[in-house]
DRENSE-481189 format. One line per field, with one value per residue: residue number from 1; residue in three letters; x, y, z of N, C-alpha, C, O in turn. Coordinates in nm, 4 decimals. Layout:
<pts>
num (NUM_...)
residuo (ala_...)
n_c1 (X_...)
n_c2 (Y_...)
n_c3 (Z_...)
ca_c1 (X_...)
ca_c2 (Y_...)
ca_c3 (Z_...)
c_c1 (X_...)
c_c2 (Y_...)
c_c3 (Z_...)
o_c1 (X_...)
o_c2 (Y_...)
o_c3 (Z_...)
</pts>
This chain:
<pts>
num (1_2_3_4_5_6_7_8_9_10_11_12_13_14_15_16_17_18_19_20_21_22_23_24_25_26_27_28_29_30_31_32_33_34_35_36_37_38_39_40_41_42_43_44_45_46_47_48_49_50_51_52_53_54_55_56_57_58_59_60_61_62_63_64_65_66_67_68_69_70_71_72_73_74_75_76_77_78_79_80_81_82_83_84_85_86_87_88_89_90_91_92_93_94_95_96_97_98_99_100_101_102_103_104_105_106_107_108_109_110_111_112_113_114_115_116_117)
residuo (met_his_asn_phe_glu_lys_leu_ile_phe_trp_gln_lys_ser_ile_glu_leu_ser_lys_glu_val_tyr_ile_val_cys_ala_asp_leu_pro_lys_asp_glu_lys_phe_gly_leu_ile_ser_gln_ile_lys_arg_ser_val_ile_ser_ile_pro_ser_asn_ile_ser_glu_gly_ala_gly_arg_asn_asn_asn_asn_glu_phe_phe_his_phe_leu_gly_ile_ala_asn_ala_ser_ser_phe_glu_leu_gln_thr_gln_leu_ile_leu_thr_arg_glu_leu_asn_leu_leu_asp_ala_glu_lys_ala_asn_ser_leu_ile_ser_lys_leu_asn_glu_ile_gln_arg_met_ile_tyr_thr_phe_lys_ser_asn_leu_lys_lys)
n_c1 (12.2118_12.3046_12.4687_12.3755_12.4337_12.6986_12.8271_13.0445_12.9881_12.7136_12.6988_12.8315_12.6519_12.4333_12.5371_12.5820_12.3169_12.2142_12.3654_12.2793_12.0078_12.0278_12.1441_11.9387_11.7537_11.8349_11.7869_11.5970_11.2608_11.0607_11.1308_11.0526_10.8611_10.9640_11.2694_11.3955_11.2386_11.2835_11.5608_11.5790_11.4359_11.6029_11.8483_11.7808_11.7057_11.9380_12.0759_11.8507_11.7912_12.0254_12.0071_11.7642_11.8290_12.0286_11.8805_11.7531_11.6959_11.9114_12.2371_12.2076_11.9709_12.0478_12.2535_12.1006_11.9520_12.1607_12.2332_12.0128_12.0442_12.2843_12.2071_12.0305_12.2168_12.3527_12.1472_12.1068_12.3551_12.3346_12.1289_12.2526_12.4555_12.2974_12.1803_12.4074_12.4827_12.2692_12.3152_12.1960_12.3057_12.6046_12.9069_13.1346_13.0290_12.8491_13.0305_13.1760_12.9806_12.9287_13.1757_13.1863_12.9726_13.0684_13.2658_13.1071_12.9749_13.1901_13.2553_13.0232_13.0264_13.2633_13.1978_12.9798_13.1129_13.2739_13.0751_12.9666_13.1593)
n_c2 (0.6762_0.4223_0.3497_0.0754_-0.0613_-0.0211_-0.1735_-0.4351_-0.6906_-0.7006_-0.6959_-0.9365_-1.1113_-1.0858_-1.1944_-1.4552_-1.5279_-1.5389_-1.7527_-1.9616_-1.9757_-2.0698_-2.3208_-2.4386_-2.4921_-2.7295_-2.9136_-3.1902_-3.2064_-3.2771_-3.1547_-2.8976_-2.7504_-2.7820_-2.8193_-2.6667_-2.4325_-2.3323_-2.2892_-2.0894_-1.8830_-1.8338_-1.7549_-1.5214_-1.3626_-1.2687_-1.0510_-0.8888_-0.8172_-0.6849_-0.4603_-0.3522_-0.2873_-0.0973_0.1130_0.2060_0.4205_0.4575_0.3472_0.1450_0.0134_-0.0763_-0.2493_-0.4457_-0.5548_-0.6527_-0.8607_-1.0287_-1.0871_-1.2266_-1.4454_-1.5677_-1.6447_-1.8495_-2.0295_-2.0887_-2.2072_-2.4446_-2.5682_-2.6031_-2.7781_-2.9951_-3.0578_-3.1422_-3.3629_-3.5310_-3.5986_-3.4474_-3.2363_-3.1774_-3.2383_-3.0773_-2.8434_-2.7649_-2.7184_-2.5076_-2.3046_-2.2829_-2.1942_-1.9384_-1.8281_-1.8362_-1.6406_-1.4123_-1.4157_-1.3628_-1.1054_-0.9606_-0.9895_-0.8502_-0.5938_-0.5354_-0.5287_-0.3021_-0.1133_-0.0776_0.0637)
n_c3 (-0.8108_-1.0323_-1.3440_-1.4775_-1.7128_-1.7640_-1.5818_-1.5436_-1.4419_-1.4780_-1.7572_-1.8142_-1.6966_-1.8622_-2.0978_-2.0049_-1.9563_-2.2170_-2.3184_-2.1503_-2.2143_-2.4770_-2.4310_-2.2865_-2.4832_-2.5863_-2.3909_-2.2506_-2.3642_-2.1871_-1.9562_-1.9755_-1.8216_-1.5766_-1.4678_-1.6735_-1.6875_-1.4312_-1.4356_-1.6330_-1.5080_-1.2888_-1.4105_-1.5506_-1.3460_-1.2335_-1.3913_-1.3959_-1.1288_-1.0643_-1.2332_-1.1416_-0.8773_-0.9247_-1.0131_-0.7922_-0.5017_-0.3251_-0.2035_-0.0137_-0.0846_-0.3369_-0.2624_-0.1332_-0.3521_-0.5035_-0.3410_-0.3756_-0.6470_-0.6339_-0.4777_-0.6553_-0.8420_-0.7111_-0.6844_-0.9557_-1.0050_-0.8585_-1.0030_-1.2519_-1.1790_-1.1105_-1.3613_-1.4895_-1.3300_-1.3749_-1.6291_-1.8277_-1.9414_-2.1075_-1.9367_-1.9728_-2.0890_-1.8880_-1.6781_-1.7864_-1.7975_-1.5242_-1.4342_-1.5523_-1.4183_-1.1539_-1.1727_-1.2078_-0.9617_-0.7859_-0.8720_-0.8102_-0.5323_-0.4665_-0.5609_-0.3947_-0.1494_-0.1828_-0.2164_0.0338_0.1646)
ca_c1 (12.1706_12.4192_12.4433_12.3976_12.4870_12.8444_12.8796_13.0962_12.9170_12.5817_12.7247_12.8629_12.5302_12.3521_12.5994_12.5525_12.1744_12.1972_12.4219_12.1933_11.8866_12.0640_12.1630_11.8067_11.6841_11.8783_11.7495_11.4775_11.1348_10.9771_11.1752_11.0130_10.7901_11.0333_11.4045_11.4246_11.1697_11.3523_11.6919_11.5588_11.3981_11.7210_11.9507_11.7340_11.6958_12.0671_12.0882_11.7306_11.8051_12.1346_11.9555_11.6632_11.8992_12.0998_11.7829_11.6933_11.7261_12.0355_12.3266_12.1562_11.8758_12.1281_12.3192_11.9977_11.9210_12.2789_12.2220_11.9138_12.1084_12.3833_12.1330_11.9836_12.3317_12.3794_12.0361_12.1410_12.4691_12.2798_12.0528_12.3488_12.5180_12.1981_12.1697_12.5305_12.4774_12.1653_12.3591_12.1092_12.3929_12.7434_12.9837_13.2236_12.9468_12.8005_13.1432_13.2067_12.8786_12.9501_13.2959_13.1450_12.8851_13.1552_13.3287_13.0046_12.9547_13.3036_13.2456_12.9142_13.0747_13.3601_13.1257_12.9038_13.2082_13.3120_12.9570_12.9448_13.2653)
ca_c2 (0.5855_0.3705_0.3084_-0.0688_-0.1127_-0.0087_-0.2690_-0.5542_-0.8113_-0.7016_-0.7351_-1.0794_-1.1862_-1.0858_-1.2949_-1.5862_-1.5534_-1.5822_-1.8879_-2.0563_-1.9929_-2.1559_-2.4562_-2.4910_-2.5400_-2.8663_-3.0020_-3.2697_-3.1302_-3.3081_-3.0667_-2.7611_-2.6830_-2.8149_-2.7690_-2.5611_-2.3115_-2.2828_-2.2392_-1.9615_-1.7812_-1.8008_-1.6824_-1.3871_-1.2888_-1.2077_-0.9143_-0.8106_-0.7601_-0.5866_-0.3361_-0.2934_-0.2254_0.0210_0.2200_0.2441_0.5542_0.4698_0.2324_0.0359_-0.0623_-0.1426_-0.3593_-0.5483_-0.6208_-0.7308_-0.9839_-1.1127_-1.1342_-1.3272_-1.5643_-1.6316_-1.7075_-1.9766_-2.1164_-2.1339_-2.2982_-2.5738_-2.6263_-2.6474_-2.8991_-3.1025_-3.0999_-3.2171_-3.4907_-3.6131_-3.6166_-3.3734_-3.1371_-3.2201_-3.1917_-2.9685_-2.7233_-2.7258_-2.6633_-2.3780_-2.2106_-2.2642_-2.1116_-1.8006_-1.7883_-1.8103_-1.5113_-1.3114_-1.4168_-1.2922_-0.9640_-0.9040_-0.9841_-0.7405_-0.4675_-0.5145_-0.4894_-0.1627_-0.0280_-0.0529_0.1514)
ca_c3 (-0.9160_-1.1080_-1.4817_-1.4724_-1.8392_-1.7608_-1.4839_-1.6131_-1.3968_-1.5430_-1.8958_-1.8145_-1.6632_-1.9844_-2.1860_-1.9475_-1.9785_-2.3568_-2.3304_-2.0792_-2.2957_-2.5899_-2.3763_-2.2471_-2.6032_-2.6118_-2.2804_-2.2821_-2.3671_-2.0703_-1.8484_-2.0111_-1.7135_-1.4527_-1.4530_-1.7722_-1.6434_-1.3121_-1.4798_-1.7020_-1.4084_-1.2091_-1.4865_-1.5849_-1.2205_-1.1998_-1.4448_-1.3637_-0.9948_-1.0699_-1.2921_-1.0533_-0.7654_-0.9728_-1.0306_-0.6641_-0.4507_-0.2484_-0.2090_0.0704_-0.1657_-0.4396_-0.1910_-0.1123_-0.4790_-0.5413_-0.2632_-0.4430_-0.7708_-0.5958_-0.4352_-0.7789_-0.9080_-0.6434_-0.7245_-1.0906_-0.9951_-0.8142_-1.1143_-1.3530_-1.1248_-1.1228_-1.5018_-1.5181_-1.2578_-1.4389_-1.7680_-1.9189_-2.0017_-2.1175_-1.8220_-2.0140_-2.1068_-1.7555_-1.6035_-1.8463_-1.7500_-1.3803_-1.4216_-1.5835_-1.3085_-1.0386_-1.1951_-1.1794_-0.8164_-0.7249_-0.9068_-0.7297_-0.3940_-0.4582_-0.5774_-0.2715_-0.0446_-0.2088_-0.2035_0.1757_0.2208)
c_c1 (12.2949_12.3770_12.4766_12.4596_12.6393_12.9083_12.9188_13.0196_12.7742_12.5979_12.7505_12.7390_12.4323_12.4061_12.5709_12.4063_12.1492_12.2497_12.3313_12.0639_11.9136_12.0791_12.0280_11.7289_11.7192_11.8445_11.6214_11.3478_11.0469_11.0203_11.1313_10.9480_10.8511_11.1662_11.4368_11.3618_11.2421_11.4889_11.6766_11.5207_11.5194_11.8197_11.9062_11.7190_11.8261_12.0795_11.9672_11.7427_11.9208_12.0805_11.8491_11.7285_11.9703_12.0062_11.7164_11.7513_11.8593_12.1149_12.2802_12.0569_11.9493_12.1961_12.2226_11.9691_12.0405_12.2810_12.1228_11.9729_12.2080_12.3153_12.0801_12.0977_12.3660_12.2687_12.0643_12.2568_12.4231_12.2055_12.1454_12.4227_12.4231_12.1841_12.2924_12.5244_12.3735_12.1986_12.2620_12.1899_12.5353_12.8240_13.0737_13.1464_12.8960_12.9121_13.1842_13.1082_12.8980_13.0722_13.2637_13.0575_12.9679_13.2255_13.2313_12.9806_13.0661_13.2947_13.1354_12.9602_13.1702_13.2910_13.0463_12.9953_13.2493_13.1960_12.9328_13.0477_13.2286)
c_c2 (0.5483_0.3363_0.1595_-0.1246_-0.1038_-0.1076_-0.3986_-0.6786_-0.8160_-0.7484_-0.8855_-1.1635_-1.1886_-1.1910_-1.4359_-1.6234_-1.6041_-1.7239_-1.9925_-2.0794_-2.0849_-2.3012_-2.5189_-2.5461_-2.6845_-2.9637_-3.0770_-3.1903_-3.1582_-3.2273_-2.9224_-2.6862_-2.7139_-2.7441_-2.6544_-2.4288_-2.2488_-2.2239_-2.1025_-1.8511_-1.7374_-1.7150_-1.5403_-1.2996_-1.2158_-1.0673_-0.8266_-0.7443_-0.6617_-0.4543_-0.2718_-0.2233_-0.0981_0.1403_0.2659_0.3752_0.5673_0.3391_0.1159_-0.0502_-0.1393_-0.2654_-0.4767_-0.6252_-0.6988_-0.8630_-1.0807_-1.1703_-1.2453_-1.4570_-1.6409_-1.7017_-1.8408_-2.0780_-2.1744_-2.2328_-2.4380_-2.6434_-2.6762_-2.7732_-3.0173_-3.1505_-3.1798_-3.3562_-3.5857_-3.6435_-3.5545_-3.2698_-3.1914_-3.1573_-3.0735_-2.8372_-2.6726_-2.6599_-2.5264_-2.2715_-2.1798_-2.1764_-1.9645_-1.7445_-1.7551_-1.6754_-1.3978_-1.3018_-1.3400_-1.1417_-0.8946_-0.8874_-0.8658_-0.6053_-0.4350_-0.4681_-0.3435_-0.0660_0.0110_0.0422_0.2965)
c_c3 (-0.9983_-1.2507_-1.4924_-1.5997_-1.8471_-1.6631_-1.5553_-1.5702_-1.4502_-1.6876_-1.9056_-1.7820_-1.7805_-2.0809_-2.1361_-1.9710_-2.1204_-2.3761_-2.2665_-2.1575_-2.4152_-2.5440_-2.3415_-2.3664_-2.6345_-2.4993_-2.3160_-2.2675_-2.2459_-1.9470_-1.8700_-1.8949_-1.5770_-1.4450_-1.5498_-1.7293_-1.5244_-1.3473_-1.5450_-1.6043_-1.3271_-1.2860_-1.5195_-1.4604_-1.1871_-1.2588_-1.4111_-1.2267_-0.9868_-1.1229_-1.2042_-0.9354_-0.8049_-0.9874_-0.9027_-0.6114_-0.3769_-0.2534_-0.1214_-0.0067_-0.2756_-0.3800_-0.1726_-0.2420_-0.5333_-0.4650_-0.3258_-0.5714_-0.7386_-0.5516_-0.5570_-0.8510_-0.8424_-0.6702_-0.8634_-1.0871_-0.9543_-0.9276_-1.2245_-1.3065_-1.1401_-1.2671_-1.5439_-1.4554_-1.3173_-1.5854_-1.8690_-1.9966_-1.9973_-2.0032_-1.8575_-2.0283_-1.9715_-1.6754_-1.6565_-1.7979_-1.6016_-1.3560_-1.4484_-1.4714_-1.1838_-1.0515_-1.1638_-1.0293_-0.7456_-0.7513_-0.8257_-0.5851_-0.3746_-0.4679_-0.4513_-0.1589_-0.0612_-0.1911_-0.0570_0.2358_0.2119)
o_c1 (12.3785_12.2623_12.5920_12.5307_12.7014_13.0304_12.8357_12.9893_12.7186_12.5200_12.6978_12.7233_12.3566_12.3293_12.5396_12.3760_12.0736_12.1860_12.3098_12.0163_11.8300_12.0321_12.0062_11.6472_11.6428_11.8706_11.5453_11.3287_10.9673_10.9528_11.1680_10.9783_10.7957_11.1736_11.4993_11.4270_11.2596_11.5273_11.7526_11.5680_11.5371_11.8694_11.9878_11.7198_11.8241_12.0926_11.9798_11.7078_11.9148_12.1051_11.8442_11.6884_11.9728_12.0486_11.6321_11.8434_11.9141_12.0668_12.3102_12.0587_11.9163_12.1960_12.2591_11.9628_12.0230_12.3253_12.1468_11.9542_12.2144_12.3617_12.0846_12.0777_12.4044_12.2942_12.0477_12.2554_12.4686_12.2185_12.1196_12.4489_12.4646_12.1767_12.2828_12.5572_12.3893_12.1198_12.2479_12.1485_12.5799_12.8113_13.0867_13.1934_12.8996_12.8903_13.2230_13.1486_12.8852_13.0711_13.3089_13.0684_12.9401_13.2428_13.2687_12.9675_13.0391_13.3233_13.1538_12.9359_13.1585_13.3220_13.0454_12.9596_13.2584_13.2163_12.8840_13.0268_13.3060)
o_c2 (0.6332_0.2983_0.1224_-0.2249_-0.1720_-0.1234_-0.4630_-0.7639_-0.9247_-0.8309_-0.9530_-1.2740_-1.2844_-1.2678_-1.5253_-1.7385_-1.6988_-1.8057_-2.0997_-2.1927_-2.1686_-2.3933_-2.6378_-2.6369_-2.7543_-3.0834_-3.0324_-3.1169_-3.0732_-3.2316_-2.8342_-2.5689_-2.6760_-2.6240_-2.5559_-2.3246_-2.1271_-2.1198_-2.0103_-1.7381_-1.6187_-1.6148_-1.4482_-1.1769_-1.1126_-0.9716_-0.7047_-0.6273_-0.5652_-0.3487_-0.1493_-0.1132_-0.0014_0.2552_0.3556_0.4323_0.6772_0.2360_0.0003_-0.1727_-0.2546_-0.3727_-0.5923_-0.7481_-0.7997_-0.9650_-1.2014_-1.2882_-1.3461_-1.5660_-1.7639_-1.8057_-1.9354_-2.1982_-2.2943_-2.3321_-2.5378_-2.7645_-2.7807_-2.8635_-3.1267_-3.2708_-3.2731_-3.4556_-3.7076_-3.7061_-3.6032_-3.2223_-3.2444_-3.0380_-2.9797_-2.7321_-2.5527_-2.5568_-2.4389_-2.1611_-2.0650_-2.0927_-1.8765_-1.6274_-1.6564_-1.6042_-1.2990_-1.1919_-1.2609_-1.0607_-0.7824_-0.7839_-0.7909_-0.5133_-0.3205_-0.3789_-0.2699_0.0499_0.1204_0.0957_0.3825)
o_c3 (-1.0289_-1.2746_-1.5138_-1.5949_-1.9286_-1.6620_-1.6192_-1.6536_-1.4664_-1.7354_-1.9940_-1.8340_-1.7957_-2.1388_-2.2147_-2.0024_-2.1416_-2.4424_-2.3231_-2.1654_-2.4494_-2.6109_-2.3643_-2.3510_-2.7012_-2.5111_-2.4019_-2.1705_-2.2060_-1.8441_-1.7925_-1.8731_-1.4739_-1.4190_-1.5103_-1.7349_-1.5182_-1.2940_-1.5154_-1.6166_-1.2998_-1.2345_-1.5163_-1.4695_-1.1200_-1.1826_-1.3993_-1.2112_-0.9105_-1.0645_-1.1932_-0.8977_-0.7286_-0.9752_-0.9051_-0.6698_-0.3676_-0.3005_-0.1515_0.0046_-0.3036_-0.4404_-0.1939_-0.2406_-0.6015_-0.5177_-0.3285_-0.6013_-0.8090_-0.5851_-0.5607_-0.9136_-0.9113_-0.6776_-0.8859_-1.1598_-1.0103_-0.9456_-1.2843_-1.3859_-1.1782_-1.2920_-1.6236_-1.5203_-1.3102_-1.6562_-1.9811_-2.1024_-1.8956_-1.9760_-1.7788_-1.9845_-1.9440_-1.6119_-1.5791_-1.7616_-1.5588_-1.2657_-1.3752_-1.4352_-1.1156_-0.9525_-1.1007_-0.9754_-0.6552_-0.6631_-0.7785_-0.5230_-0.2776_-0.3922_-0.4061_-0.0820_0.0371_-0.1549_-0.0286_0.3447_0.2541)
</pts>
């Protein structure tokens, strides 16, 4: 079992989640049950799956949940690109969030690689 709260990529995913929730408050209200809902589900899935995997019985299960977290991060990346392309979100802000997300993706990938050794 791993202490997920000490994992830097979990900490960064929590920070990203807070930022994304704040950004979602400024998106058009008619997207509340569409894109906004999907973005929020994706972003919260990242730290949630990291912590769930950390609490599992072995590293193979943790590895699996890290894969789910990473998949959610790519889903979120697509949604942020879409909000940028639709001019629902300022390009600079979207790119900043995507950059932070890319860092988390790299960290998860590296951790997964080390977990398998």
